[in-house]
C-alpha positions in Angstrom: 119.5 33.1 117.8 116.1 31.6 117.1 114.4 29.4 119.6 114.1 25.8 118.5 110.5 24.6 119.3 111.8 21.0 119.7 113.8 22.2 122.7 110.8 23.5 124.6 109.7 20.7 126.9 106.7 20.3 129.2 107.2 18.4 132.5 105.0 17.2 135.4 105.5 18.3 138.9 107.0 15.9 141.5 103.6 15.0 143.1 101.3 14.4 140.1 98.5 12.8 142.2 95.2 14.8 142.2 94.2 16.5 145.4 95.8 18.6 148.1 99.2 17.0 147.7 99.5 17.8 144.0 102.5 20.1 143.2 106.2 20.4 144.1 109.2 21.0 142.0 109.8 20.1 138.4 110.1 16.3 137.7 112.5 16.2 134.7 112.0 12.4 134.5 108.4 12.8 133.5 108.1 14.8 130.3 104.6 15.6 129.1 104.5 14.5 125.4 102.2 15.9 122.8 99.6 13.6 121.3 99.1 11.5 124.4 95.5 11.2 125.4 94.8 12.7 128.9 98.5 13.6 129.4 97.5 16.5 131.7 93.8 16.3 132.4 91.3 13.4 132.7 88.2 13.1 130.6 85.4 15.3 131.8 82.0 13.6 132.2 78.9 15.4 131.3 77.8 15.4 135.0 81.2 17.0 136.0 80.7 19.6 133.2 77.2 20.5 134.3 78.3 20.7 138.0 81.1 23.0 137.1 83.9 20.8 138.5 87.3 22.6 138.5 90.6 20.8 138.5 94.1 22.3 138.4 97.4 20.9 137.3 100.9 22.3 137.9 103.2 21.9 134.9 106.6 23.2 134.0 107.7 24.5 130.6 111.5 24.5 130.1 113.8 25.6 127.4 116.3 22.7 127.0 118.8 24.8 124.9 122.3 24.1 126.3 123.6 27.7 125.8 122.5 30.2 128.5 
């Protein structure tokens, strides 16, 4: 059976706050939706870009198809 792209969902982790506490398990109550500005990463300023600032985000991609 073909995979339905509408059933592939992206989710935030439990602790979405930036920094050392970022991470944890999947938070199925916080789906990351397409088309939302800054839904994963903040805007990067020119000063941050020049300085080479690096930020990471933990996200989950889940197949919501009911049949295993």
